[in-house]
C-alpha positions in Angstrom: -10.0 29.8 28.9 -11.2 30.5 25.1 -8.0 31.9 24.2 -6.2 28.8 25.3 -8.7 26.5 23.9 -8.5 28.2 20.5 -4.7 28.3 20.8 -4.7 24.4 21.6 -7.1 24.1 18.4 -4.7 25.9 16.1 -1.6 24.0 17.3 -3.6 20.7 16.9 -4.9 21.8 13.3 -1.4 22.9 12.2 0.2 19.6 13.6 -2.5 17.4 11.5 -1.6 19.5 8.4 2.0 19.0 9.0 1.4 15.1 9.5 -0.4 15.1 6.2 2.1 17.1 4.2 4.8 14.6 5.8 3.0 11.7 4.5 3.4 13.3 0.9 7.3 14.1 1.5 9.7 12.5 -1.0 7.4 13.0 -4.2 5.3 10.1 -4.3 2.6 11.9 -5.9 0.1 10.1 -3.9 -2.1 11.1 -0.9 -1.7 9.2 2.1 -4.8 6.6 2.8 -5.5 6.3 6.1 -2.0 7.7 7.0 -0.4 5.1 4.7 1.7 6.6 1.9 0.0 5.0 -1.7 2.5 3.0 -3.5 3.5 4.3 -7.0 3.1 1.4 -9.6 5.9 1.3 -12.0 7.5 4.4 -10.3 9.4 5.1 -7.1 7.8 5.7 -3.7 9.8 7.5 -0.9 9.1 6.8 2.7 10.8 7.7 6.0 11.5 4.9 8.4 8.4 4.2 10.4 6.1 5.4 7.4 3.6 2.8 6.0 2.8 2.0 2.4 -0.2 1.0 1.0 -0.7 -1.3 -2.3 -4.2 -2.1 -3.7 -4.2 -4.2 -6.9 -7.5 -5.4 -8.8 -8.1 -8.9 -8.4 -10.8 -11.7 -8.9 -10.0 -14.7 -7.0 -12.8 -16.6 -8.3 -11.0 -17.2 -11.7 -8.1 -19.3 -9.7 -5.8 -16.2 -10.0 -4.2 -14.5 -7.0 -1.6 -11.7 -6.5 1.8 -12.9 -4.9 4.4 -10.7 -3.8 8.1 -11.2 -4.0 11.7 -9.6 -3.0 10.7 -8.8 0.3 14.1 -10.2 1.9 15.8 -7.3 2.4 14.3 -6.4 5.9 14.0 -2.7 4.6 10.1 -3.3 4.2 8.0 -5.4 6.9 4.5 -7.0 6.2 1.9 -5.0 7.8 -2.0 -5.5 7.9 -3.8 -6.4 5.8 -1.4 -8.3 3.7 -2.9 -9.8 0.4 -6.2 -9.4 1.4 -8.9 -9.4 -1.1 -11.9 -7.3 -0.5 -14.5 -8.0 -2.9 -16.6 -5.4 -4.4 -20.5 -4.8 -3.2 -22.8 -6.9 -5.3 -26.3 -8.5 -5.2 -26.9 -11.4 -3.0 -26.1 -14.7 -4.9 -24.0 -13.1 -7.5 -20.9 -15.1 -8.3 -17.8 -14.1 -10.0 -17.3 -10.9 -8.5 -14.0 -9.1 -8.5 -12.3 -7.0 -6.0 -9.1 -5.5 -4.8 -6.1 -7.0 -2.8 -4.5 -5.0 -0.3 -1.0 -4.8 1.3 0.7 -2.6 3.8 4.6 -2.5 4.2 6.4 -0.7 7.2 9.2 0.9 6.4 11.8 -0.7 9.0 15.2 0.7 8.3 16.7 2.9 5.4 17.5 1.5 1.8 16.2 0.6 -1.5 13.7 -2.4 -2.1 11.9 -3.5 -5.3 8.7 -5.4 -4.7 7.2 -7.6 -7.5 3.5 -8.7 -7.7 2.6 -11.2 -9.8 -1.1 -12.2 -10.9 -1.0 -16.1 -11.5 -2.5 -19.3 -10.7 -0.7 -21.4 -8.3 -1.0 -24.5 -10.2 0.1 -23.1 -13.6 3.8 -23.4 -12.6 5.5 -23.1 -16.3 3.2 -20.4 -17.1 4.2 -16.8 -17.3 2.1 -14.5 -14.8 -1.3 -12.6 -16.2 0.3 -9.6 -14.7 3.4 -8.3 -13.5 3.5 -4.9 -11.1 6.6 -3.6 -9.6 7.1 -1.0 -7.0 10.4 0.7 -6.3 10.5 1.9 -2.5 13.4 4.0 -1.4 13.4 4.6 2.5 15.3 7.2 4.4 
């Protein structure tokens, strides 16, 4: 019985290692985060259908600036959870103006190429260029 248990454990460990390696396939250069592939800012992220890409960008909504994402109309990537959720950095009680990180997940729904463009702007400043722009090119196979 111990031999079967040890064999089962070895297979389980190898399967887990294989799943981690698959998350890195495609040369993204980023480690999976909670099973997600981290998006490559300004570069190319390669996914297989069924994988999920995570994007995290520094933000501080107390300034009025928020990230907006565009160019998701292709159906190649579909929104996951979280989608545009800002997580504020730990801080002392009563402290205001603390920044954080805004998080998105995208599910690779079908093969193709998509470009995600994130703009950091104030919603009421329509004619003003964004304070920041980040682009992610995603190839799904």
